[in-house]
C-alpha positions in Angstrom: 0.0 0.0 0.0 1.4 3.4 -1.1 1.5 6.0 1.7 0.0 9.5 1.2 3.4 11.0 1.4 4.7 9.0 -1.6 1.5 9.9 -3.6 2.1 13.6 -2.8 5.8 13.2 -3.8 4.9 11.7 -7.2 2.4 14.6 -7.8 5.1 17.2 -6.9 7.6 15.5 -9.3 5.0 15.4 -12.1 4.2 19.1 -11.6 7.9 20.0 -11.6 8.5 18.0 -14.8 5.6 19.7 -16.5 6.8 23.1 -15.4 10.3 22.4 -16.7 8.8 21.4 -20.1 6.8 24.5 -20.4 9.8 26.7 -19.4 12.0 25.0 -22.0 9.3 25.6 -24.6 9.1 29.2 -23.6 12.9 29.5 -23.9 12.7 28.2 -27.5 9.9 30.7 -28.4 11.9 33.5 -26.8 14.9 32.7 -28.9 12.8 33.0 -32.0 11.4 36.3 -30.9 14.9 37.6 -30.2 15.9 36.8 -33.8 12.9 38.7 -35.1 13.7 41.7 -32.9 17.3 41.7 -34.2 15.9 41.8 -37.7 13.4 44.6 -36.8 16.2 46.6 -35.4 18.2 46.3 -38.6 15.2 47.5 -40.6 14.5 50.3 -38.2 18.1 51.6 -38.7 17.6 51.5 -42.5 14.3 53.2 -42.4 15.5 56.0 -40.0 18.1 57.1 -42.6 15.4 58.0 -45.1 12.7 59.1 -42.9 12.8 62.7 -44.2 12.2 61.6 -47.7 9.0 59.5 -47.0 5.4 60.5 -47.0 2.9 60.6 -44.1 1.7 57.0 -44.5 5.2 55.8 -44.7 6.0 57.8 -41.6 3.1 56.3 -39.8 4.2 52.8 -40.8 7.7 53.6 -39.7 6.4 54.8 -36.3 4.3 51.7 -35.9 7.4 49.6 -36.7 9.4 51.5 -34.1 6.7 50.9 -31.6 6.7 47.2 -32.4 10.5 47.2 -32.1 10.3 48.9 -28.7 7.7 46.4 -27.6 9.9 43.6 -28.8 12.9 45.1 -26.9 10.7 45.3 -23.8 9.7 41.7 -24.3 13.3 40.7 -24.7 14.2 42.3 -21.4 11.3 40.6 -19.8 12.4 37.3 -21.3 15.9 37.8 -19.9 14.5 38.5 -16.5 12.3 35.4 -16.8 15.3 33.3 -17.9 17.2 34.5 -14.8 14.2 33.7 -12.7 14.0 30.3 -14.4 17.7 29.6 -13.7 17.1 30.5 -10.0 13.9 28.4 -9.9 15.8 25.5 -11.6 18.5 25.7 -8.9 15.8 25.8 -6.2 14.1 22.9 -7.8 17.3 20.9 -7.9 17.9 21.7 -4.2 14.3 20.7 -3.5 14.9 17.4 -5.4 18.0 16.7 -3.3 16.2 17.6 -0.2 13.3 15.3 -1.3 15.7 12.5 -2.0 17.2 12.9 1.5 13.7 13.1 3.0 12.8 9.9 1.1 15.8 8.2 2.6 14.9 9.5 6.1 11.3 8.4 5.5 12.4 4.9 4.4 14.5 4.6 7.5 11.7 5.9 9.6 9.2 3.4 8.0 11.8 0.6 8.6 12.0 1.7 12.2 8.2 1.9 12.4 7.9 -1.7 11.0 10.5 -2.9 13.5 8.6 -1.1 16.3 5.3 -2.6 15.1 6.9 -6.1 15.1 8.2 -5.5 18.6 4.8 -4.2 19.7 3.1 -7.3 18.4 5.6 -9.4 20.3 5.0 -7.4 23.4 1.3 -7.7 23.0 1.6 -11.4 22.7 3.7 -11.6 25.8 1.2 -9.3 27.6 -1.7 -11.6 26.5 0.2 -14.6 27.8 1.0 -12.9 31.1 -2.7 -11.9 31.5 -3.7 -15.5 30.7 -1.2 -16.8 33.3 -2.4 -14.2 35.8 -6.1 -15.2 35.3 -5.1 -18.9 35.8 -3.1 -18.0 38.9 -5.9 -15.9 40.2 -8.4 -18.8 39.8 -5.9 -21.2 41.5 -5.2 -18.7 44.3 -9.0 -18.1 44.7 -9.6 -21.8 45.2 -6.7 -22.1 47.6 -7.8 -19.0 49.5 -11.3 -20.5 49.9 -9.8 -23.8 51.2 -7.6 -21.8 53.6 -10.6 -19.8 54.8 -12.5 -23.0 55.5 -9.5 -24.5 57.3 -9.1 -21.2 59.3 -12.8 -21.3 60.2 -12.5 -24.9 61.4 -9.4 -24.2 63.3 -11.0 -21.1 64.9 -14.0 -23.2 66.0 -11.6 -25.7 67.5 -9.7 -22.9 69.2 -12.8 -21.4 70.6 -13.9 -24.9 71.9 -10.4 -25.4 73.4 -10.5 -21.9 75.0 -14.0 -22.6 76.3 -12.8 -25.9 77.8 -9.8 -24.2 79.2 -11.9 -21.5 80.8 -14.2 -24.1 82.3 -11.3 -26.1 83.6 -9.7 -23.0 85.0 -12.9 -22.0 86.6 -13.3 -25.5 88.1 -9.6 -25.4 89.2 -10.2 -22.0 90.9 -13.3 -23.3 92.6 -11.4 -26.4 93.8 -8.5 -24.2 95.0 -11.0 -21.9 96.8 -12.6 -25.0 98.4 -9.1 -26.3 99.4 -8.2 -22.9 100.8 -11.4 -22.9 102.8 -10.7 -26.5 104.0 -7.1 -25.7 104.8 -8.3 -22.7 106.8 -10.8 -24.8 108.7 -8.0 -27.5 109.3 -5.6 -24.8 110.5 -8.3 -23.5 112.9 -8.9 -27.0 114.1 -5.2 -27.6 114.4 -4.9 -24.4 116.4 -7.7 -25.6 118.7 -6.1 -29.0 119.0 -2.8 -27.5 119.7 -4.3 -25.4 122.5 -6.0 -28.5 123.9 -2.8 -30.4 123.6 -0.9 -27.7 125.4 -3.5 -27.6 128.1 -3.5 -31.4 128.4 0.3 -31.4 128.5 0.3 -28.8 131.2 -2.3 -30.7 133.1 -0.3 -33.9 132.7 2.9 -32.2 133.9 1.0 -30.8 136.8 -0.4 -34.3 137.6 3.0 -35.9 137.2 4.5 -33.4 139.6 1.7 -34.1 142.1 2.1 -37.8 141.7 5.9 -37.5 142.2 5.5 -35.4 145.3 2.9 -37.8 146.7 5.2 -40.7 145.9 8.1 -39.0 147.5 6.1 -38.2 150.6 4.8 -41.8 150.9 8.2 -43.3 150.2 10.1 -41.3 152.9 8.2 -42.6 156.0 8.4 -46.2 154.6 12.1 -45.9 154.2 12.4 -44.5 157.8 10.5 -47.5 159.2 12.7 -49.9 157.4 15.7 -48.2 158.8 14.3 -48.4 162.2 13.6 -52.0 161.9 17.1 -52.8 160.7 18.5 -50.9 163.6 16.4 -52.8 166.1 17.4 -56.2 164.8 21.0 -55.3 165.1 20.7 -54.4 168.7 19.2 -57.7 169.6 
């Protein structure tokens, strides 16, 4: 497919070629007119020498010829000016042609770069499509795994709540038992205190009784010993 730029370039070249042909044709016609003007100037010089000897019609004719010659001279100067302008335009056209060739090279390089970039873009798009497809598959897989993990987490949370509830119940029961034991220990300590008081009282009473019995025994034993001594003494005297 031909790009709009190349179509425009072909139309410009065609226009330039047509302009050059027309200008060359104008140059050929101008050369012919210059030859005619030179011939007219020669005739005018000849006619001017015998102007005084001619009649009025001849003078009018000569005046008309002189006007024609002047017009031709003016046309010649115009043609020379146009030739100069044509030469300048030709140089400008040549420069434009060179610039156009350079631009064509630049455009070809740019189009080549554009084709390469389009190829790379197509490859990138294919890679992006593949990545998107992989991402969708991964998202689906992760969604399934996340749902399974949520179910597992919910189950584990239920188990944890059950364990916590049992722990709280066991802790409450333990605290209750500890309170009961503390109350029981308190009662036992009170009972031990009372028993200790009773034991101390009984021990004191026992010590007091033991002291009384010892004193009584000593008092009873002393007269008995004296009697025995007296008896032994009497038997010795006999």
